[in-house]
N, C-alpha and C positions, 0 to 999 in steps of 0.2 A: 393545331398544337402538337401534332405528332413529331414535328421536327424541332420543337422547342427544347432548349437546354435547361429550362427552369427547374424541371424535376430530376435532372441528372446531378450526380455528385459534383461538388465544387471545391475550390481551393482558395484560401486567403493566406498568402505567404506559405508557410509550412503547415498550416491548419487545414485539414480536410473537413468538408461538410457533407451531409447526406443529400442536400439539394442546394439550389442557388437562391432560396428565399431567405429574406432577412426581416425579422420583426423589429420595427422601429421603436424607439423608447417612448413611453407614455407615463407621465407622472400621475400616480394614483392616490397618493397620500393615505396609505394603509399601514404604515410602519409605526405602530404604537411605540412611544418612547424612542423613535428614530432607529428601531431595530427591525431588520428583515425577519419575518415570522412564517409560521406554517401556512397561513392564508396566501402569502406571497409565493411560497414554494409551490403550492398547488396551482396558482395562477400561471406561473411560468412553465411548470411541467405540462399543463394543458395545452400550451402553445408551442411545445417542443417539436412539433412536426415541421416547423420552419427550421431550416438548416442552421440558422444563426440568430440568436436573440440578443438585443441590446436592452439592458435594464432601464428602469426609470432613473431619473436624475438622482444621484447619490452624493451626499456631501462628504468631502474629504476632511472636513474640520468642523468643530462646533460652531464657529462663527460664520459658516457658510449655509446655515439652515434658514432659508428665507420663507419656507412654507411649513405649516403644521404637518406633522406625521410623514415627512419625507425621510427615507432611510439615510443613515450615515455609514461610513466605513472607516472610522477613525479610532475605534477602541475594540478591545477583544470580544466583547459581547456582540457588537455589530458584525465583526468578521465571522463569528460563529453563526450568526443568523444568515449571513450570505452564503456560508458553507452549506447550510441546509438547502438553500435555493439552488446553488450550483450542483450539488449532489443529485437533487431531484431532476434537474434538466439533463445532466450527463446520463443518468439512469434511463431517461427517455430517449437518449440517442442524439441529443443536440448539443450545440456549443453556446456559451453565454459570455457576454462582455459587459462589465459595469460601466455605465455612463457617469463620469465624475461631473458634478454640477455644484459650483460654488456660486451663490446668488449675489455675491459682491455687495454693492452699496445698499441693496434692498433688504439684506438680511437684518433680522431684528431679534434681540435676545429673548423676547417673549414667545417666539416661534419655536 
């Protein structure tokens, strides 16, 4: 592994990363009221040693919520919740990208 580039700084377009590791998205269903929260901020901050994090699936609209407790990013309260998460990750030295996920035809208003 001494010749591996995995732990060396990387670049995605104009964005620099601390290393070349990426944390793939994992839907966790921890967003009470569909709002990113402190528990989520801690979760992502703990994983910030990866150079780049992709969030769990996040709904861009109310009619895209196909699962209970998935986060959204379509109102001010949700944006503020994600701001906490983003700040926590940036403070730990990593980058984060939101995965937009609309569940399409499987979405249900009771979720």
